[in-house]
N, C-alpha and C positions, 0 to 999 in steps of 0.2 A: 366634225373633229373638235376635241376639247383641247385647248392650249393651257400649258402650265405657266402660271404667272412668274415673273422674275423673282419676287420675294420667296415664293415656295421653293423654286429651283435652288436658290442660294442656300436656303435652310437645309435642303436635302444634301447638297454638296458638303456643307459644313459638318453634318452628322456623319456622313461617310468618311470624311477626313479624320474625325475624332476616333472612329473605330479602327482606321488604318494605322494610326500612330501607335507605337508600342506603349502598353499600359505601364504607368509608373508603379513600381513595387512599394509597398508600405515601408516606412522607415524602420530600420532595425533598432531594437533597444540596445542601449549601451551596456557596459559591464554591470554586474549585480552589485548594488551598493547598500542593500538592506541588512537586517540583522542576520546573525549566524548562530544556528543552534547545533551544538555538538552533544554527543551522548554524555549524560551526567557521570561524574566520577563517584557519586554516592551509590550505595547499593539499592536495588529496586525492592519493592514490597515482597516479602516472602509469600510463596504460593504452595499450598499443600496438595499432594497428589496421592490418590488411592484407587486401586481396582476393587470394585465391589460387585457382588452378585445382584441380579434383579430378575424379575419375572414379567413377561409381557405376552398377553394372549395365551397364557398357559405354558409358555416356553421360558426356560431358564437360560440366562446368559450372564455376561459380565460387561461392565462399563467403567469408565473413568469418572471419578469425582474430583473436582477441583474446588479448593476453598481458600479464601484469604480474608483480610479485613474488609474488602470491598464487596465481595460476592461469593456465592456458591453456584456451581454449574456442573453439568454432566456432559460427556461426549463419548466417542468410541474408545475402546481399549487400544492403546498403541502397540499392536503386535509387531514383532520384528524390530522393535526399538528397545533400547535400554537407557535408563537414566544416566545422565552425564553431568559431571561437575564442571560447569562452564561459568567463569566469573561474569558478574554484571548481568545475570539472568535470574528470574524468579523460579524458573523450571526449565530444564533442558533434557533433550534426548539425543541419542546417537543411533544410527541405523546398524542393524546386524548384517543385512545383506550388503549395504553400502556404508561402511564405517565413516567415510569422509563426509557423508551427508548428515547434517544435524539440524534440529529445530528447537526453538525456545519460545517461552512466553516471559515477557518482562513488564512489570507494572511499576510505573513511575508516579510518585506523589504529585499533586497538582502544582503546575507552574515549574516543575523541576526540569522538564524537557520541552515538549511542544505545548504551548498554551491552548491551542485549538487546532483544527484541521483545515483552516482556511488556506486559500491559495498563497497568501503571504507566508504563513507558517511552513507550508510544504517547500516553498522556495528557500526559506531560511534553513530548513533541514538539509536540503540538497547542498546548499552552500557549506554547511557543516561537514558533510561527507567529503567535499572537495578539499576542505581544510585538513581533514584527517588523512587524506591520501594525496599529497601535493606533487608526487613525482609525475613527470610527463607520461601520458598514456597509461597511468596506473589505474585510474578509475574511469569507467564509462557508465553514465546514467542512461539506461535504455529507454526510459519513458520521460525524459526531461522535457519540460514545457507543456506537458499534458495536464489534465485535471487529476492525474494519479489515481484514477478509478481502479479498483482491485481486479486483477486477473484471476485471483484465487477463489473468491467467493463474493456474491453480491451483498450479503449482510452478515454481521456478527453481532449477537445480542440486540437484534433489531436496529442496528446502526450501520450506516453505509461506510465501509472502511476506505482508507487511502493506502496505496501501496507504492513504494519506491523500488523499482526493479533495476539492479545494477550489477556490474561485474568489477572485480578487483584483480589486478595482476601482481603477483609477487615479483618485485624488482630484481631479486636475486635468482630465483629458479624459473621465472616465467610462467609458473602455474597460475591458472585462472580459476577464480571462485565466483560463482553466480549467487546472488542473494536477493531475496524478497523480504522487505520490511513492511509489514502491514499494521496500520494503526487504527484504533478507535478510542473515543473518550467514554469513560464510565465513571459516574459520580465525580467528575472533574479530574480524575486521574487518567493518565495515558496508558493504554494497554497495547503492547507491541507483540505481534506474532511474527517470528522470523524463521526462515528456512534457508540454508546455504550449503554449497558443496560444488564439486566439479560439474560443469554444464551438462555433460552427457548423463551422469548419474542423476542429476536433478530431474531430467526428463522422465525418469522412471518413478520418481517419488512425489512429484508435485501433485499428481492426481489424488494420491492418498491424503496428502496434507490438506488439500482443498476440501475433501470429504470430512476430515477431522474438524475443520473450522465450521463447515456447514452444519455439523451435528452438535455444535456447542449450544446448550440449552440452559438458561438461568433457572435456578431453583429458589432464588430470593427475589423479593419485589424490586421492580425497576422504577425508582422514584425520581430519577433525574434525567429522563429522556429528553424533555424539552430543552433544558439548559445545556446538555451535552451535545445536542445536534443543532443548536441555533445557527452556528457558523455554516454548517453543512447545508441547512435548508436555504440559507441566503444564497449560497453558491448554486444550488440546484435551480433556482429561479432563472439563472443565466445560462443554463446548460442547453446546448444545441442537441436535440434528440437524435440527430443523424451523426453526431460526433462518435467515431469508432472507439475513442478512448473512454466513452461513458457507458459502454456495455461490457459485459463479462467476456473476456477473451480466453484463449486457450493457455495451457501451462507452457 
């Protein structure tokens, strides 16, 4: 028979005691004290839109062409949408099936809104939203504290976007609006793709909007990829590949 020595026995009891004790939770961070970024009061960069014919594999069709001082690009034609005049956007559309659902593209000059898409900048953007909607229970950030990886599309212009998913309640009527603000950097400027509307109607339109973003294709040279994505590549080195917030989710 083999006997267990006293030192080994004591070590085993100490180990069992450690696992039996409740594990101490990590300390919670205090209130946010960093910078606050709110939407600029200045107008965004103008964006021109045109539906043009094209031919592919012998088939004729139509597509959208977008052009501004920063880039030229093509994407799908937004059928069942009409252009809308919405302040503080470079281009905006309103649904014909669901008129309360709208989407827009806003292009902000360098350093006018978010300087980059780092974790600190995204936290400052969320802080700005909270400042804009100060009433109790008026604003809910549905993906706060995550890495804000986009639920709509994995890449836009070969850049990994960041998305803030949130809902806003009208303090007078109680009506709820769901909104997705998706950001990329292009040539140092911030390009924001937004869609918003009643939550139930949004479920019907998010899929189409995702396809619109996925089909965005540059027709001008991309000369600033390295500088635009530097902060994002630093963040990616720290990403846990099993983090559910770092993979594309459903609409």
